[in-house]
Structure formats: C-alpha cells, structure tokens
C-alpha positions as CSV (number, residue, x, y, z in Angstrom):
1,X,-81.0,-49.5,142.6
2,X,-77.9,-51.3,143.7
3,X,-74.7,-50.7,141.4
4,X,-73.2,-53.8,139.9
5,X,-69.7,-54.8,140.7
6,X,-67.1,-54.6,138.6
7,X,-65.3,-58.0,137.8
8,X,-61.9,-57.5,138.0
9,X,-60.1,-59.0,135.1
10,X,-56.8,-60.8,136.7
11,X,-53.8,-60.5,134.2
12,X,-52.4,-63.8,132.3
13,X,-49.7,-64.8,134.2
14,X,-46.9,-67.3,132.1
15,X,-44.2,-69.8,133.6
16,X,-40.7,-69.2,132.3
17,X,-41.3,-72.4,130.3
18,X,-44.5,-71.0,128.6
19,X,-42.7,-67.8,128.0
20,X,-40.1,-70.0,126.1
21,X,-42.7,-71.8,124.3
22,X,-44.8,-69.1,122.8
23,X,-44.4,-65.8,121.5
24,X,-45.9,-63.3,124.1
25,X,-47.3,-60.1,122.7
26,X,-46.6,-56.4,124.2
27,X,-50.0,-56.0,125.8
28,X,-49.3,-59.0,127.7
29,X,-46.1,-58.3,128.8
30,X,-47.4,-54.8,129.6
31,X,-50.0,-56.3,131.7
32,X,-47.6,-58.8,133.5
33,X,-45.1,-56.3,134.3
34,X,-47.8,-54.0,135.6
35,X,-49.1,-56.7,138.1
36,X,-46.1,-58.4,139.1
37,X,-43.5,-54.9,139.4
38,X,-44.9,-52.7,142.6
39,X,-42.1,-50.1,141.9
40,X,-44.6,-47.8,139.4
41,X,-41.7,-45.8,137.8
42,X,-39.6,-49.3,137.5
43,X,-42.4,-50.6,135.7
44,X,-42.8,-47.8,133.3
45,X,-39.1,-47.9,132.6
46,X,-39.5,-51.7,131.9
47,X,-42.3,-51.0,129.5
48,X,-41.0,-48.1,127.8
49,X,-37.5,-50.2,127.1
50,X,-39.3,-53.2,125.4
51,X,-41.5,-50.6,123.5
52,X,-38.6,-49.0,122.2
53,X,-36.8,-51.9,121.3
54,X,-40.0,-53.5,119.5
55,X,-39.9,-50.3,117.5
56,X,-36.0,-50.6,116.6
57,X,-36.7,-54.2,115.9
58,X,-39.9,-53.1,113.2
59,X,-37.6,-50.5,111.7
60,X,-34.4,-52.8,111.1
61,X,-36.8,-55.5,109.6
62,X,-38.0,-52.8,107.3
63,X,-34.7,-51.9,106.3
64,X,-33.1,-55.5,105.9
65,X,-36.7,-57.1,104.1
66,X,-38.0,-53.9,102.5
67,X,-41.2,-56.1,101.4
68,X,-43.6,-53.6,102.5
69,X,-42.1,-50.7,100.0
70,X,-41.4,-53.1,96.7
71,X,-43.9,-55.6,96.6
72,X,-44.2,-55.3,92.7
73,X,-40.7,-56.0,92.1
74,X,-40.9,-58.5,94.6
75,X,-43.9,-60.2,92.9
76,X,-42.2,-59.8,89.3
77,X,-39.2,-61.8,90.3
78,X,-41.3,-64.5,91.9
79,X,-43.2,-64.7,88.5
80,X,-40.1,-64.6,86.5
81,X,-38.6,-67.7,88.4
82,X,-41.8,-69.2,89.0
83,X,-41.0,-72.6,86.9
84,X,-37.1,-72.6,87.7
85,X,-37.6,-72.7,91.7
86,X,-39.8,-73.6,94.3
87,X,-42.0,-71.6,96.4
88,X,-39.5,-72.0,99.9
89,X,-37.0,-71.3,97.4
90,X,-38.4,-68.4,96.0
91,X,-39.2,-66.7,99.5
92,X,-36.1,-67.1,100.7
93,X,-34.3,-65.2,97.6
94,X,-36.8,-62.5,98.0
95,X,-35.5,-62.0,101.5
96,X,-32.1,-61.6,100.2
97,X,-33.1,-59.4,97.5
98,X,-35.2,-57.2,99.7
99,X,-31.9,-56.8,101.6
100,X,-30.3,-55.8,98.9
101,X,-32.9,-53.2,97.7
102,X,-33.1,-51.8,100.9
103,X,-29.2,-50.9,101.1
104,X,-29.3,-49.6,98.1
105,X,-32.3,-47.2,98.9
106,X,-30.3,-46.1,102.2
107,X,-27.2,-45.3,100.9
108,X,-28.3,-43.5,97.3
109,X,-31.5,-41.8,98.2
110,X,-31.9,-40.9,94.7
111,X,-33.1,-44.6,94.1
112,X,-36.9,-45.1,94.3
113,X,-37.2,-49.3,93.3
114,X,-40.8,-49.5,93.3
115,X,-41.0,-51.8,90.0
116,X,-38.8,-53.4,87.4
117,X,-38.4,-50.2,85.5
118,X,-37.2,-47.9,88.3
119,X,-34.0,-50.5,88.1
120,X,-32.4,-48.8,85.1
121,X,-30.0,-46.7,87.6
122,X,-28.5,-49.5,89.4
123,X,-24.5,-49.5,88.5
124,X,-22.1,-51.8,88.7
125,X,-20.2,-49.9,91.5
126,X,-23.5,-50.3,93.6
127,X,-23.4,-54.1,93.4
128,X,-19.6,-54.2,94.4
129,X,-20.2,-51.5,97.6
130,X,-23.1,-54.0,98.8
131,X,-20.7,-57.0,98.3
132,X,-18.2,-55.2,100.4
133,X,-20.8,-54.3,102.9
134,X,-21.7,-57.9,103.4
135,X,-18.2,-59.2,103.8
136,X,-17.2,-56.3,106.2
137,X,-20.2,-58.3,108.0
138,X,-19.1,-61.5,107.8
139,X,-15.8,-60.7,109.0
140,X,-17.5,-59.2,112.2
141,X,-18.8,-62.4,112.8
142,X,-22.5,-60.8,111.8
143,X,-22.8,-63.8,109.5
144,X,-21.3,-67.0,108.1
145,X,-19.8,-67.4,104.8
146,X,-22.4,-69.9,103.3
147,X,-24.9,-67.3,104.4
148,X,-23.1,-64.6,102.3
149,X,-22.6,-66.9,99.8
150,X,-26.7,-67.2,99.3
151,X,-27.2,-63.3,99.7
152,X,-24.7,-62.8,96.7
153,X,-26.3,-65.6,94.6
154,X,-29.8,-64.1,95.2
155,X,-28.5,-60.6,93.9
156,X,-27.1,-62.4,90.6
157,X,-30.0,-64.2,89.8
158,X,-32.0,-60.8,90.3
159,X,-29.9,-58.6,88.1
160,X,-29.7,-61.9,85.6
161,X,-33.8,-60.9,85.6
162,X,-32.9,-57.2,85.2
163,X,-30.7,-57.9,82.1
164,X,-33.0,-60.3,80.6
165,X,-35.5,-57.9,80.8
166,X,-33.2,-55.7,79.0
167,X,-33.6,-52.9,82.0
168,X,-29.6,-52.9,82.7
169,X,-26.8,-55.1,81.4
170,X,-24.9,-56.0,84.2
171,X,-22.9,-59.2,84.4
172,X,-22.4,-60.1,88.0
173,X,-20.2,-63.5,89.4
174,X,-19.9,-64.3,93.2
175,X,-16.0,-64.6,93.7
176,X,-14.7,-68.1,94.2
177,X,-13.0,-66.9,97.4
178,X,-16.6,-66.0,98.6
179,X,-18.3,-69.4,97.4
180,X,-19.1,-71.8,100.5
181,X,-21.8,-74.1,101.2
182,X,-23.7,-74.5,104.5
183,X,-24.6,-77.5,106.5
184,X,-26.4,-80.1,104.4
185,X,-28.5,-82.6,105.6
186,X,-28.6,-86.1,104.1
187,X,-31.9,-87.9,105.8
188,X,-32.3,-91.6,105.2
189,X,-35.5,-93.0,105.4
190,X,-36.4,-96.9,105.8
191,X,-38.5,-98.6,103.2
192,X,-40.7,-100.1,105.9
193,X,-42.1,-96.4,107.0
194,X,-42.3,-95.6,103.3
195,X,-44.6,-98.7,103.4
196,X,-46.5,-97.6,106.1
197,X,-47.1,-94.3,104.7
198,X,-48.4,-95.7,101.6
199,X,-50.7,-97.7,103.3
200,X,-52.1,-95.1,105.9
201,X,-52.8,-93.0,102.6
202,X,-54.6,-96.2,100.8
203,X,-57.0,-97.1,103.8
204,X,-58.0,-93.4,104.1
205,X,-61.2,-92.2,102.7
206,X,-59.8,-89.4,101.2
207,X,-60.8,-88.9,97.2
208,X,-57.2,-87.6,96.8
209,X,-55.4,-90.7,97.7
210,X,-54.4,-91.6,94.7
211,X,-53.1,-88.5,93.7
212,X,-51.0,-88.4,97.0
213,X,-50.0,-92.0,96.4
214,X,-48.5,-91.1,93.1
215,X,-46.4,-88.0,93.8
216,X,-44.7,-89.9,97.1
217,X,-44.1,-92.9,94.8
218,X,-42.6,-90.8,92.0
219,X,-40.0,-89.2,94.1
220,X,-39.2,-92.4,95.9
221,X,-38.6,-94.4,93.0
222,X,-37.2,-91.7,90.5
223,X,-35.5,-89.5,93.1
224,X,-37.2,-86.5,91.3
225,X,-37.3,-82.9,92.7
226,X,-41.1,-81.7,93.8
227,X,-41.0,-79.0,91.4
228,X,-40.5,-81.3,88.6
229,X,-43.3,-83.6,89.8
230,X,-45.7,-80.3,90.0
231,X,-44.3,-79.2,86.4
232,X,-45.4,-83.1,84.8
233,X,-48.0,-82.8,82.1
234,X,-50.2,-85.8,80.8
235,X,-48.3,-85.7,77.6
236,X,-44.9,-86.3,79.7
237,X,-45.9,-89.8,80.6
238,X,-46.4,-92.8,78.3
239,X,-48.2,-95.5,80.0
240,X,-47.2,-98.4,77.2
241,X,-43.6,-98.1,77.5
242,X,-43.8,-97.2,81.4
243,X,-41.6,-93.9,80.7
244,X,-41.9,-90.5,82.2
245,X,-40.0,-87.1,80.8
246,X,-39.0,-84.7,83.8
247,X,-38.4,-81.4,82.5
248,X,-37.3,-78.5,85.0
249,X,-35.2,-75.4,84.2
250,X,-33.0,-76.5,86.9
251,X,-31.6,-79.4,85.4
252,X,-31.8,-81.1,81.6
253,X,-35.0,-82.7,80.6
254,X,-34.2,-86.7,81.2
255,X,-36.6,-89.8,80.4
256,X,-36.7,-92.1,83.0
257,X,-38.2,-96.0,83.5
258,X,-41.0,-96.5,86.1
259,X,-42.1,-99.3,87.6
260,X,-45.2,-101.3,86.5
261,X,-47.3,-100.3,90.0
262,X,-46.3,-97.0,89.6
263,X,-47.6,-96.9,86.0
264,X,-51.0,-98.6,86.9
265,X,-51.8,-96.2,90.0
266,X,-51.1,-92.8,87.8
267,X,-52.9,-94.7,85.4
268,X,-56.0,-95.1,87.9
269,X,-55.4,-91.7,89.3
270,X,-55.8,-90.3,85.6
271,X,-58.9,-92.4,84.7
272,X,-60.9,-91.7,88.2
273,X,-59.5,-88.3,89.0
274,X,-57.7,-86.3,86.6
275,X,-60.3,-87.3,83.7
276,X,-63.1,-85.3,85.8
277,X,-61.1,-81.9,85.0
278,X,-61.1,-80.3,81.3
279,X,-57.9,-78.0,81.4
280,X,-56.4,-76.3,79.1
281,X,-52.9,-76.2,81.2
282,X,-52.6,-80.3,80.5
283,X,-50.9,-80.6,84.0
284,X,-50.5,-84.3,85.4
285,X,-51.4,-83.1,88.8
286,X,-54.5,-80.7,89.6
287,X,-56.1,-79.5,92.6
288,X,-60.1,-79.6,93.3
289,X,-60.6,-76.5,91.8
290,X,-58.8,-78.1,88.6
291,X,-55.5,-76.0,88.7
292,X,-51.9,-76.9,88.5
293,X,-50.5,-78.3,91.7
294,X,-47.5,-76.4,93.2
295,X,-44.3,-77.9,95.3
296,X,-46.2,-76.2,98.0
297,X,-48.9,-78.5,98.1
298,X,-46.2,-81.5,98.1
299,X,-44.7,-80.1,101.2
300,X,-48.1,-79.7,102.7
301,X,-49.2,-82.9,101.9
302,X,-46.1,-84.6,103.1
303,X,-46.7,-82.8,106.4
304,X,-50.6,-83.7,106.6
305,X,-49.9,-87.7,105.8
306,X,-47.1,-87.8,108.2
307,X,-49.0,-86.6,111.3
308,X,-51.8,-89.1,110.0
309,X,-49.7,-91.9,110.0
310,X,-46.7,-91.5,112.7
311,X,-48.1,-88.4,114.7
312,X,-45.2,-86.6,113.8
313,X,-42.7,-85.8,111.0
314,X,-40.5,-88.7,109.9
315,X,-40.2,-88.0,106.2
316,X,-40.0,-85.3,103.5
317,X,-39.5,-85.4,99.7
318,X,-36.5,-84.1,100.4
319,X,-35.6,-87.1,102.5
320,X,-37.2,-89.7,99.9
321,X,-34.5,-88.1,97.1
322,X,-31.5,-88.3,99.0
323,X,-32.9,-92.2,100.2
324,X,-32.7,-92.9,96.4
325,X,-29.2,-91.4,95.8
326,X,-27.8,-93.2,98.8
327,X,-29.0,-96.4,97.6
328,X,-28.3,-95.7,94.2
329,X,-25.0,-95.5,94.7
330,X,-24.8,-98.2,97.6
331,X,-26.0,-100.5,95.2
332,X,-23.0,-99.6,92.9
333,X,-24.3,-98.4,89.8
334,X,-22.9,-96.2,87.6
335,X,-21.6,-93.0,89.1
336,X,-22.6,-90.9,85.8
337,X,-26.2,-92.4,85.2
338,X,-27.1,-91.8,89.0
339,X,-25.9,-88.0,88.4
340,X,-28.0,-88.4,85.5
341,X,-31.2,-89.1,86.7
342,X,-31.0,-87.2,89.5
343,X,-30.7,-84.4,87.2
344,X,-27.4,-82.7,88.8
345,X,-25.7,-80.5,86.4
346,X,-22.4,-80.7,88.2
347,X,-20.6,-83.9,89.7
348,X,-19.9,-82.5,93.2
349,X,-23.4,-82.7,93.6
350,X,-23.5,-86.2,93.2
351,X,-20.2,-86.7,95.2
352,X,-21.5,-85.4,98.5
353,X,-23.8,-88.5,98.7
354,X,-21.0,-90.9,98.2
355,X,-19.3,-88.9,101.4
356,X,-22.5,-89.2,103.2
357,X,-23.1,-93.0,102.3
358,X,-19.7,-94.0,103.8
359,X,-20.3,-91.6,107.0
360,X,-23.4,-93.7,107.5
361,X,-22.0,-96.9,107.0
362,X,-19.0,-96.2,109.4
363,X,-21.5,-95.3,111.8
364,X,-23.0,-98.8,111.5
365,X,-19.8,-100.7,112.7
366,X,-18.1,-101.6,116.1
367,X,-18.2,-98.4,118.2
368,X,-14.6,-100.0,119.3
369,X,-12.2,-101.9,117.3
370,X,-11.8,-105.8,118.6
371,X,-8.2,-105.6,118.1
372,X,-7.5,-103.0,120.7
373,X,-8.3,-105.9,123.2
374,X,-5.1,-107.9,122.1
375,X,-2.9,-105.0,122.3
376,X,-4.1,-103.8,125.9
377,X,-3.4,-107.6,127.0
C-alpha cells in the first residue's frame, strides 16, 4: 500500500501594504516568522517578544476598561441614561467609567465594584485622587486636555447616577481650568446630495423606505438630534396643524412646524407601515419586530443608504444637523430662535456655527486679493 504524501501547507505571505490594511493574528505572524527567518534562535526571540507584548496589552486593556469585571455596573449605567444619550455616547462614557473603576480597584484593594450597591464606599478623596492622576498624565503629554475633560465628565455623570439612586452623596464638578473641547467638525451638505439620497430611497423596493425618508427629512428640516427622532411618539405629531413636539432630556421640550410634504410622508408611513403594529409603547418609528427604533438604527440606516446611492459615506445625521444650523444663521434668522429650535441649552453652542459659517464663506472668496497686483506695480 503506497503511503500518501502529506500536502505541505504554505504560510500566508503578506506584503507591507497588506499588513497595514488588515489586523494580523498572532498565529499568522508566528507562521510568517517561522517561514522567513532562518535563524531559529532569532525566530523564537521574535515570537516570544510579540507574545509578551500581546499579554501586556491585554492586561493594560483589562485595567483601563474593566468591562469584564464589572459588566453589571456598566449595564446599570447604560440603562439609567438610555433615554438621555445616544448609544455611541453611552459607549464612550462607559469606556471612561471603566478606567475610573479600574483605577479605584487597583489603588484601593478593599473595593470590589461589581454592581451599584458596591459603590457606597467611594469617597470624594478617591475621586480627587483619580483627577490628579489624570492631570499628571496630561502634563506628561499622554492625553490631551479635551480627553481629560471627557473622562472627568463621564465620572461626574456616573457619580450623579449613584447620588440619584441614594447610594452615595458626592457632588463633583470639573474645574474650569480643566475644561476643554476637542476639535469639532462642521460638515456641510449640499441640497443636491440630500435630494439624490431621497430619490434613491424612493426608487428602492424596500418596504421601510417611507420610514427612512421620514427620518432623513425630519433631521434635514428641523435639525433635530437622532435620539430625539427615536424618542418620538404618535401623540407628539399633529397632522392638522403640522406641528411636532421634540422631547429630550438633553434639551428642553420644543414644538416646531413641519412642511406639508414631510407631514404627508409621515402620514403615509403611519397608515401603510406603523398601523400594522399594535404596540403598547406608542412610539412613532418601530422596527420590523414592533419594537421602538433606536438612534443606532438611524446611524446604520444613513450608512446603508449612502452606500446604496453614492457607493461611499457622504452625509450623516450629524452633518444634516450642522447644515440646518449653518443655513439658518446664514439666512439672518433670529439667533435666539435658531438656538431654541436646535435645542441648545447654552448660547455658545449656537455661536460655534457662526464661527464655522464665517470660515466657510471666507474659504469661498478669491485666494488672492486683486488689489495686491496694483501695489506690486
């Protein structure tokens, strides 16, 4: 009987560009090193160094985020602020809170923070100690001031949740000297791109196209936040008066006027799609299971519709909100009315769009002053 030859599996060889584009697993690196490095001792040294680095990175990640050791506490935090913040915002806050919990558990070994009730032993001195630790990291250049502000703000709302649940009574505020905002983007969307996106959705055979068109037109026409659209109920819209009431914990409740076209599209959506679901929650926008639509669905919907229409991501819900604010101020509307329609609690939030509007208009001017030609002559 003739023995079959074993087929030799060739290792996967990746170029430098491919290594930069994809995340390579440890097994793949181990195979590449074993097949390319002739010196066995050098190959073993490289593999052991990579393995120790991965182990150090995982330990650091566990210390920074602590997601695996306190899932109940993070889940309680997300449930508490579910109606106030968007899912992506809650995710960022959870990362910062995980770092705060990791610091406490490392420096105060008697603390075992698994759920909200375990946080009763947290003191104000512990919070100040964490603040000083992060300030030292900022002074060393490890984090930026805007990142420090975000981390401390996350700690503040976490302590506010514990105070509201009457577990601890710590009032903490970020010092003015430590407050800073990161770089804000102010994307501006052309009307032609929005119309092309709506036309693409209208031509699609999807049975939820009326819902998607209603959501996009609401954000475009009112400049509202996705979380406010997700929180809309059937009772919040009055078709006869063409009025809609936006409710959000982040901003004041406000009633705005909608156009006739938008009212007709929402009415058609309610008759053809929403009426098929008898839900107890009474939310305006529901998914195919009859549950309320989240802000995460809105973000995914924008991504999906962009790829279908443009084959790339050109506009987002945030970009439509920025465009609404910029156009409202460019058309010389009353500043206070624009601020109120956007749901801003502070005037400085609206003033940002004035600055970006001026910058955008200057960018459209001539690159060189024509008068300088006469001066050169």
